[in-house]
N, C-alpha and C positions, 0 to 999 in steps of 0.2 A: 306508597305513592309510585314507587318504581314498578311494583307488580301490576298496579292499575294501568300505568302507561303501557307496559308490555302487553297487557290484555287488550287494551284499546287498539294498539298497533297490530296485534295479531288478527283482530276481527275487523280491521279497516277494509272497506271495499275498494279495491284498486280498479281503475277504469283502463280499458285498452288504449284509449286516446286521452292522455292527461291534459289538464289545463282547461277548466270550464270557461274561464274568462276569454281565453284566446279562441276557442272553438265557437263560443257564442258570438263573439265579435265578428268572426269570419262569416258565420251563418247569417247574421243580421245584415252585414255588408252586401253579401251576395243577393239576399232577398230584396234589399233596397234597390240595388242596381238593376236587377233583372225584372222585378215585379212592381215594387212600390213607387219608385221614381217615375217610370213611364205612365203608370195609372194616375199618379198625382198630377203630372203635367197635362194629362187629358182633362182632368177636372178643372185645373187652373185655367186652361185655355178656354174651356166652355163657360167659366164663370165671368168672362169678359162680356158675355151677352146679357141683355136684360131678360128678366123672366118672360116677358111678352114675346121677345124674339125667339127665345129658346122653345117656348110652347108652339109658336108658329111654325118653326122648322120641323119639330118632331111630330106635329099633327097634320102635316101636309097630306093631301089625298094620295099622292104617289108613294110617300113614305109609309103611310099607314097600311097601304095594300102590300107593300114590300114586307112589313112586319107580319102581316097576316099570312103571306105565303111562307115565310120562314118558320113561324110558329106552328102553323097547321101541318106542314110537311114534316117538320122535325118531330112533332108529337106522334104522327102516324108511323113514321119510320122507327121511332123509339119503342112504340108499342109492338110493332112487328119484331123488332130486335129482342124485346123482352120475352116474347113467346118462342121465337126460333132460337134465341140464345140459350134459353132454359133447356130446350130439347137437345141442342148441341152439347151443352155441358153434361147433361144426363148421359148421353151416348159415350162421351169421352171418359166419364168416371165409372159407369156401371158395366161397360162391355169391353171385351177384348177382341180385337180383330186385326187382320193384316193392314199395315199402313196407318195405325192409330197415332204413332209418334209424328208421322208426316202431317196428318190432319191437324193434330194439336199445334204443331208449329205454324201451319197455314192460317190459324186463327189470328195470329198477330201480324199477318201480311199487311193489312191496312195501316198499321202503325209505321212500318218500314217503307212502304211504297210512297213515293212523292204524290201528293194529291193531284197535281196536274196530270201526271201519267195515268193515274186511276180515272180521272175525268175523261181523258181522250179515249182510253180503252173502253170505258163503259158507254161512251157516246157511239163508238163504232159498233159495239154489240147491239145497241138498242135502236139504231136508225132503221128505216124501212128495208134497207139492204143488209142489215146485220143479222147475225145468227139468231139472236133472241128477238130483236125487233121485227124481223121478217115473219117469224111464226105468229106473233101477236097481230101483225099488220093484216094477215089473212083473215083474222077474226074481227077486223075493224077496230083494233085497239092500237093507238100510237103511244109509244113510251118516250122516245127522245123528244126534247123541246116541249114537254108538257110537265105538269105537276107530278105525274106518275114517274117521269124520268128523274125528277129531283128526289122523290122518295126512294127510288131504286139506288141512287148514288148515296143517299144518307144511310140506308140500310147497310151498305158496304162499309162505310167508315165507322158506324156505330156498333156493329155486332161484337167486336172484341171486348168492349166494356162490360156487356152483360155476361158473356161467357166467363171472363176472368174474375168477375165478382161472385158468380154462383158456384163455379167449379171448386174452389177451396172448401166451401161449406159442405158440398155434397161429399167431398173426400173425407171430411172429418165426422160425418154423421154415423151414429151407432146403428147398425143394422138389426139389433136385438128388438127394437120397437116395431119394426116392420114385421119381423118374424112373429112377434106376439100378436099383432093384428091379424096376421094370416092364420095363426092357430085358432084365434077366436072366430074365424069365419068371415073376416072382413074382405070386401072386394078390393082389387088393386086401386080403383079410383078413390074409394073411401079412405084407403090407407094413405094415398098421396095427399088428399085434402086435409085429413085429420093429423097426420104425423109429419109428412115431409114438407108440405108447403109452409106451415108455420115456422119451420126452421130456416128455410131459404128465403122467406118473404123479405126480411130486411136487406139481404144481399141483392135480391132481385130488384127491389125498389131503388137501392143505391146504384146498381148498374143502369137502370132506366134513367135516372136523373143525370148520371154522367154522360150517357149516350145522348140524351136530350140536349145537354149543354154543348156537347161537341157538334151535334147536328145543327144547332142553332147558329153557330158561328162558322160553319164550314163554307169555304169559298172555292178552293182549287178544284175539287172533284165535282162541284155542282155547276160552275160557271159555263162549262162546255155543253153539258147535257140539258141545261135549263132552257136555252134559247134566248133568255134575258129579254122577254117581251114585257114592256111596261103594263102594269095592271093585269098581268097574266102569270108570268113565270119569273118576275124580277124579285130577287131575294134582298134582304137587308144588307148583308156584306157587300153585295154588288152596288147598292146605292151609295155606300161609303166610298167605294173605289171610284164611282162615277163623279161624286162630288170632289174628290181629290184631283181627278183628271181635269175638272173644270176650275181648279184652284179655289174652290169654295171650302176652305178649311173649317170655317165656323160650322157650316152645315154638316160636314163630315164628322167632326168631333162631337157634335150634338147627338147625331144618330148613333155614333159609337158609344157615347156615354150611356144611352138607353140600353144598348146591348150589354154593356158592362154591368149595369145595375141588375139586369135580368139574370146574368150569369151568377152574380153574387147571391141573389135570392135563391136560385136553384141549388147552388152549393151549400147555402145555409140550411135549406130544407133537408138536403142529403145528410149534412152533419148532425142535425137534430134527430133524424131517423136512426142513424148509426149509433148515436149516443144513447137513445132510449133502448135500442136493441141490446147494446152492450150492458146497460144497467139492468135490463130484464134478465139477461143471461146469468148475472151474478146471483 
C-alpha cells in the first residue's frame, strides 16, 4: 500500500496554478459580471414587451434598412478582408524583406487604435478633399458618406482577424508537400488549390466569421464616414444609439437583442467549423 501511494504521488500531475475550485469560481464570477449579467439584463428588459410589440419594433421600415446596410457592408468588407488578409499573411510568412517586423506589428494597429480616432482619420482621407477621396473623386467615385465609405472603414477594423487566423496555420505547414507537387510538374496555382488551401480553409473561414461579427457591430469608426443618412447609410448600431438618445429604451434593447442573436449565430457557426476542422485533423 505504501509503495502504491508513493507511486501515485510520484506520477501525480501538479498544476502551475493550484486550486481548481478557486480558479473555476473566479472564472465564472468574472464571466458572469462581464458577459452573462449584462446580456441577461438585455433579454429580461426586452421580455417586458409583448411579442407583437417586439416584432413591430424590429420590423420597422427604417430598422430593416439599417439591418440591410449593416449586413451587406459587413459581408462585402469581410470578403475583401478574407482575400487581402490571406495575401498579407502569405507575404509575412513566406518572404523575408526589410521592415517585415514593423509591418507585422502594424497589422494589429486597428486593435489598439480607438475606433473614433480611426473614423475621423478615415473620413479625412476619403472626403473629396482627402488624399484618397480626391483621387477617386476625379473618376466620379465618392467614398465618404456612402456605403463604399462604410466598407472602407470596416475593411480597416476587420483585416487583423483574418491575418492572425491564417498566419499561424501557414507557419506550421510542412513544405514537403509543395515540393512533391512541384517535382510532379504541378503548377503553382494547382499546388495552392490542392495542397495549401485545404489546410488554411478552416482558419480562413474562422477569420472571415470573426471579421464579419466585428464589422456587424462596429460603430465608432463607421459613424463619421457613413454620413448617417436614413434609408441610405444608416447602420444598425447607429439606430440603437438614436433610440437611446430619444429615451426609447425598449426599441433600443429590441434592436440590440437582434444584433446579439446574430452575433451568437455567427460565433456558433465559427465554433462548429473549428470543431470539425480539429476533428478532421486528428
